[in-house]
C-alpha angles and dihedrals in degrees: 000000000000113000117236133195091254090065090059093046092048094050093049092048092055090047091050096048096034086217134081095216095052092043091051091051091051090049093044093234132112121273094238090052092050092048091049093050093051091049089052089055092049092049092049092051093039092226138097110251100177133048106218097173099094134063088269129038117244138176118264118226088267089047092052090052093047094044091058090058092042091055091048092048094051091045093050092047091051090050089050091053091052090049090054091050094043113115117204095208090059091234088135141358144105131262125192113206129181128187140172119258092260092065094037086063104048108009112037098067097055096035096049094043090051093047092048092050090054097041110023092167092066116090111216121209104194121187135180117217145138119283093248090055092046090058092045091050091049092051091048090049093241092120130041101197134015131197113204139110139297117259096358105129122118112275111272096019100089142045126253110319093033100276132109117260110269096032117122114209125203113186115225114175144327117267120202126205132199145181111275128190135190127237092268097053118104091235091059090080096050117125109253090228096053094093131234122325117237112258090229088069088073093064106117095008119125118248136185112222143164116270119269098259092071125090092229092058093049090050091052094045091051090052094051092045092049091053095043095242123140113189121182120254112226098167133023119188137175092218132065088209090061091050091051091052095045094048095039092057101043151017103289129111129220141172117250139168108265096244091058094047092048091054097062120067093203093064127083121203114220119196115228133196118257094030121227111266118252120244132208122248114213146181114241129200138158116267113245092011117141108262110212124209088253092053092050091048091049092051090051091049091052090051089048091051091053090054094045094049091051091233118171104266124211 
């Protein structure tokens, strides 16, 4: 029997869903057809790829080894299809961009609008996600370009330097963060010339922060831990927009990138001592991935935006 692409897709679907019925529903085929096709693949390879003995279906050791090559083959074929469709004059095409919530708040609007104005034939698929997921999506060829930070993955997840193996990192600019309070916070009435407040004064105060799966939160937590300060957490959110609204309407404090704080008149930036350390924004892409004309143009536009905004380059 000659193997076909559908056999690879069917095997991976069963492995993903750990169930033939759910995999068949996702593939829009019948369960008996799916089971038959997977058995054909096993007969052709003369090896059992799936363990069907438990409550859920899982890959055997041979199946795990084969699935890794199947995923790579499908990914490379998809990249080949995009390469064929790529148009060097940027008259058409598609670009998949992912960025962390920080950039989705203050960068994506201007950058995407500018890119679209220059290249209206390119369809942009823009997604917001955590940095760890951006790297995973890049490696799985579900994203072409990511905008995140250098060395910001969860400890133990990445290689040396804090990034997953196979991820290429291009530093862009330094981003600074600061303490921000709403109109009802005691610090909102501080005289601008009175100098920074000591960080220790935040011990016991209630803050609103991003949830722990975001790079920004890990950066903030590391800063507090390094300085021996333990503020209370009154609100955790998975959106910077939510934090801005919560703090802007009440008496809580938060930590925000300076461009976000500067863009909302309800917020008051309060200098602290020692100041929060800056971090480096970066472009991420998969090493050896096909770089379309649209991807190259987008990367050039990001670099141009950094220059035009006068951001501190690294």
